[in-house]
N, C-alpha and C positions, 0 to 999 in steps of 0.2 A: 504494500500500500504506500502511495506517495506521501512524503512528509509535507504537512501543511503548516505554515507559520501564520498565526493569527495577527492581522494588522492591529487590531485593538489592543491585544496583549503586548505587542511590541511597542506601540505608542505609549502605553502606561509605563513600561520598563524604561524606554528612552527618556520620558519625562523625569522619571526618578533618577536616572543616570545624570542628566543635565543639572539637576538640583544639587548633586554631589560636587559639582565643579565650582571652584572659585572663579572670579571674574577673569583672571589672567588665563586660567586653563580653558575656560569657555571660549574666549577669543581665539586662543591657539588652536582649539578644535575646529572652529568654523573656517579658519584660514588655512587648514590642512589642504593639501592637493586633492585629497579624496572627497572634498566637498566643493570642488571647482565648478560643478554643474549648477550650484546655487548662486545666482547673481549677487554681486557685492551689495547692491542696493537693497536686496531682500535680506541679506545677512545683517545689515545694520538697522533696517527699519522694523524688523520683526522682534517682538519681545521673546524672552527666554521661554515663556509659557506657550507662545505660538510656534516656536521653532520645531518641536517634534513633528507636528502635523505638516509643516512646510518641508522638512527634510524628507519625510515619507512621500509626500505628494510629488516632489521633484525627482527623487532618486528611486522611489519604489521601496518595498519592504526589504527585499533581499540585498540590494545594493546599499541601502542605508545601514543595515546590520554590519555588512562588510566594512563600510566606511567608518562607522563608529568604532569598530574593533581596531582598525588601523590607527585611528586618532588616539585611542586610549593607550596604544603601544608607544605612540610618538610623544604624548604629553609629558611623562607617562602617568597613567593611573591603573596600576596592576593590583591594587588593594581589593580586599573582599567587598568593600562598600560599593564599588563599581562592578567588579567582576562577577559577583554573585547574581547581579541583575542581567549582565550582558552574556555570560557564558552559555546559558541554556539556548539562547537564540543563535549564537555562533555555532554551537554543536549541531543544532537542527539544520542550519543552513549548510553545514559541511555534509551532512547525510543527504540532504536534498540534492546538492550539487553532484555527489557521487552517483545517486540514482539517475539523474539527468544524463550524466556522462555514460552510464551503463546503457541507458535507453538509446542514446545516439549510436553507441558502438554496436548494439544488438540490431538496430535498424539497418545499419550498413551491412552487417553480416547476413541478415535475413534477405536483404535485397540481392546480395551476391548468391545466396543459396537458391532463391527463386529463379535467377538467371540461368542456373545450371540445369533446371528441369525442362524436359521437353513438354510439349503442349498437353499430352495425355497425362503425364505425371503431375503437372501443375493442377489440372482439373481434379485428378484423383485426390490430391492433397486437400484441396478446398472442400471436397465432399466427405472428408473424414469426419467422424463424429466429434473430434476434438475441436472442430471449428464451427460447431452448431450455434454458438452465440452470435456469429456473424450472419445477418439476414441474407437470404438467397439473392434478393434484389441488389444488395451491396456487393456480393461476390461476383455477380454478372455485370454490374454497372461500373465497377472499378477496374482500371487497367492493371497489368502486372506491376508496373512502376509505382502505382499508388497503393498496392496491396500491403506492403510491409507496414506502412503507417497505419493503415486500416486495421490490420491484425492486432497491432500493439494497442491501438485505441480501444478495441472491443475486449481484448483478452488481458491486457496489461503485459508488462515485460516478462514476469516469471511464468505465467500461464502460457504465453505465446511460445516461450522457449520449450516448455514441456510438450505442448501440442505439436510443434514442429518436429521435435525429436520422435514422438510417437508416429507422426505421419511419414517421416523418412524410413521408419521401420516397416510400415505397411506398404509403401509404394513398390518395392523397397529401393532406397538410395543409401547404401552403406559404404560407398566408395569414398576415397580421400577427397575428391573434388567438393563433396558436400560435408563430409564428417570433419575435415580439418577446420572448416568455418564454424560448424555447429558445436563440436565437442567441448571447446573451452567454456562456452556459456552453460552447457549442461552440467559440467563438472562444478562450476561455481554455484549453480542453483542447488545442486545436491548438498554441497557443504552448507549453504545458507539454510536449507530446509532442516538439516540436522541441528543447526544452531538454534533455530526458532523453536523446534520441538523441545530442546533442552531448556530454553528460556521459559516456556509455558509450564514445564514440569517444576522448574525451580521456583517460579512465582507462586505456584500452588503450595509447595512445601514451605516457602518463606511465610506465606499468609498464615499457614497452620502454626508455624513456630511463634509468630508474633501474638497469636491468640492465646498461647500458653503462658505468656509473660504477664505479671501483674503490672500496675501502673508505674511503680518504682523501678522495676526491672526494665520496662520498656523505655523509660526516660534515660536510665543508665546506659542502655544499649546505644541509643541515638547519640549520646554524648561521648561515646568511647572511640569507635573506629570508623566513623562516618563523616569525617571533616569535609569531604568534597560536597556534601549536601548542604546548601545554604541554611542558615538558622531559621529564616522565615519559612522555608519549605518544611523543616522539621516541626515547627509549631503550627503551620497553616494547613498541613495535610492530616487527614484522619488516619487512624490505625489501618483501616481498610485500604486506603489509597497508598500507604507507605511502601508496600512491596514493589509496586510498579515504579514509584519514585526512586527507591534504592537502586533498582536494576537500571533505570534510565540514567542515573548519574554515575554509577560505578561499573555498569556492565555485569554480565552474568558471573564471570570468573572472580572478579574482584569483590563482588557482593557476597559470594559464597565464602571467600577467605575472610572478609570483614565480619560476617555473621558468626563464623567459627571463633574468631578472636573475641568477639563481644560475649559469646556464650561462656568462654573461659574466664572472662573478666567479671561477669555479673556476680557469681558464676551460676550457669545452668547446665550441669553435665548429666542430668538425669535422663532416663530413657524417653520421657515424654517429648523432650527436645532432640536428643541425640539420635533417636531412631529416624527422625525426619531429616536431620542435618547430615548425618554421617555418610550416607550413600553419595551425596554430592561432593563432600570433602574428599572422599576416597577417589572418586572419578577425577576430581581436579588434580589430586596428587599424582595419579597415573598419567594424566595429560601433561603435567609439567615435566615429569620424568621423560615421557616420550618426546616432548618438544626439545628437551636438553639433549637427548640421545640423537634425535633427528638433526639438530643443529651441529652436533659433533660430526655426524656422518656427512652432512652437507659440506662442512669445512674440509674433511678428508677427501671427499669426492672431487671437490674443486681443485685441490692440490694434485690429485691423481691425473685429472684431465690436463692440467698444466704441464705434466711430464710427457704427454704424448705429442709426437710431431703430427703434422696435418694429415699424413697418410694413415697413421695409426688411429687418429681420432675418427676419421671417416670410416675406417674399417670397423671400429668399435660400434658406431651408431647403426651400421647396417648388418650387425650380427643378428641372428634369429632371436636372441634373447631380448632384443629391443623392438620386436615386431609390434608391440602394443602402442608404441609411440608413432603417431602418423608421420608419413614422409614429409608433409608440409611443415610440421613442427620441427623435425630434424634439420631441415634446410633453412628455416626462418629464424630459429633461435641462435643467438651467439654462444660461443663456448662458455662465457661467463654466466649466461642464463641457464645453460643445460643442466647443471646439477639439480637446481630446484625443479626443473621440468621433469627430469628422470624420476625424482622422488615423488613428485605429485602424481604422476601417471602410474608408476609401478608400485609405489609404497616403499617403505624403508627396507623391509626384509628382502623383498623380491629384487630391489635395485642392488642390494649388496651381492646377492646371488648372481645377478646378471652381469655385474661388473667383474666379479670373480671369473665367470665363464669367458667373458670377453678378453680379459687379460691373459687367459690361457690360450685363447684363439689367435690373438694378434701376432706373436706372443710378447707379453711384458712381464717376465718372471723375476726381473731384477729387483734389488733392494729399494731403489728409488720409488718404485710403485708398491711393492709388496709390503714394505714396512708401514705404509699408510693403510693398506687394504687388509692385511692379515688379522689385526685385532678385531675388526668388525666381522670378518668371516668366522673366526674362532668363536666369538660370542653368539653368532647366529647358529652355528653348529651345536653349541652347548644348549641353547634355547630349544632347538628342535629335538634334541635328545631328551631333554626334561619333559617336553610336551608328550613325547612318545611313551613316557613311563607313568602316565596318569592311572588313577585307580580303576578306570573303566576298561582297561586293556583286556582283562580276561573276559568280561562280558561282551565286549565288542567283537571278539574273535568268533563268537557263536554264530554271527550272521555272515561269516565268510562262506563263499560257495563250497560245496562238497569237493573233496579232492585237494588235499593240502599241498600238492606239488605246484599249484597255480597261485602265484602271489596276488595280493589284493591290488597291487599296482597294475599287473597284467590283466586282472579281471576288469578294472575300470577301462583299460585300453580297449578291451574286447567289446564292451557294452557302450562305448562312447557315443557312437552315431545314434543308436536307439534311444539312449538317454536324452540327447539333445533334441531329438524329434518328438519324444513322448512326454517329457516332464511338463507339468502345468506351471503357469506363472505363479499361482498362489503357493504351491508346494515348493517351487524353486526359491521363492522369497523366504519361506520358513526354513528351508534347508540352509540358506545363506546365514540367517540369524543364528541357527544352532551351530554351524561351523565356526562362526565368529565367537559365540559364547564359549565354545569348547577350546578356543585358542588355536584352531587349525588354520584360520585365515586371520590376517591382521587388519588394522583400521584402513590402511591404504588400499589393500586388496578388496575389502568390503565396499568401500566407497566407489572404487573403480567399477566393480561388478554391478552394484545395486542400480545404477542409472542406465545400464545397457538394455537393449531390447531382449526379449525372452530367449531367443535362440543363441544370441551372442553371449548372454549371461550364462546360459547352460554350458556352452562350450568352454567359456572362461573358467567357470568354477570346477568342472571335472578335470580340465587340463592342469589348472593350478594345483589342485590337491594331489593329482596323480604324480606330478613332478616333485612333490615334497617327499615321496617315498612310500614304503609299504605300510607303515603304521598309520600315518594320516589317511592313506587310502582305505585301510580297513575300518577306520573310524567313520569315514565318509559313508561307506557301505552300511554300517550299523545304523547310523542316523537316518539314512534313506529308507532302510527297511522298517524302521519304527514309524517314520513320517508318512510313507507312501507304500503300504504293503502290496497293493495291487500292481504298481509299476515295478516293485522289487521282484514280484513273481514273474512278470513278463520278461524282465531282464535276467531271470534265473539266478537272482542273488539270494533267494531263500527257497527252502524245500517245501514249506507248508502251503 
């Protein structure tokens, strides 16, 4: 949903900001370059009380926020008396501008995608159910050049990305000419949706936590770890409104951390609070560790790529282990951008494995590369060995096909095509969740697979797990047998 900035609220805040300025600061603000659009005669003839309306009238809401922010940096007035009133509007403007930039970029990409479609494909796309919000008269009345703006206007940016992705799956257009333009937006949307779901869950939990506090504890909490929230917001917002306010000012992660610190400070370490709070604190802790680990791997990978000459670098990118990265991305991204791109598309664990394979293939087995790569390969190997020793191992073996001479890995290879053709989308999504919960696939792999069309997703999941070895493959079979007994019997993965 697009961010809307209320003109009346901004006028009230701007009036309050101008009241905080002494005469010298007020004059300095008006004669800043950022207010050059306001005629000097207007600047001198209007009273301070009239000036907020004049500024907004001449500059508009967005530009007046930006100009006031620049002026406060120049004067300077960085104190809370001014910044507590100004900062919420600057933050909203920043989010709004990011959304507008995203819309412009998506419109350009969508225009390019539609140009790639032949006439029959273009008509098939518009007739997909995902575009039902667009009236038929509009579909037929608008030219292909006008359609990107029309699609975004009716569906919005996020829904139009999702609808285009589904349509390209149906047409089908899974080639790089379309996917290289579409995939970056689909990936970003997937990450955004995951974040929004988490925010909703955290807001519900935080609401419940605040309900557990008595008035003294609630006041003590707000005065402890929430300095970013202006005092007037703390006193002006009701307890019911406060969860949204806390998340708005601090963000999800920081608000989890601040609430945790506050509960230690009050203190409220009892189950009534901790049972609601602890799952989010634990997830945040894991996320921080993963981000630290990913950051370390990105630094090492950057250093490894710097060791390669141009021929070795090209040879690495076109290894089969990097097939998931579209050719257009490989050629358009600089060497400096490639580490982040590799990790984003493959995930941390798979990217370590892929780099290791590529260095054997090039080959670069010398210490200049291996000293940087080996610690991560060793940690990944240990992690995979530990995962294979889970308590479910004995039970999981029960669902292996009869005939112990055939490994689970080979079994998956033999049923691969049938699995891809037959598995349903709903069962496939459940399978992904169970594989993730069991630690068989990681965050990066989960995100990469989750947004793909059904057949691509099925192919990706069975190939990814199969390549991890016999034990992950056997666990995959066991989970599938439990989840979809009918398909498991068709694939001869179970005897009953």
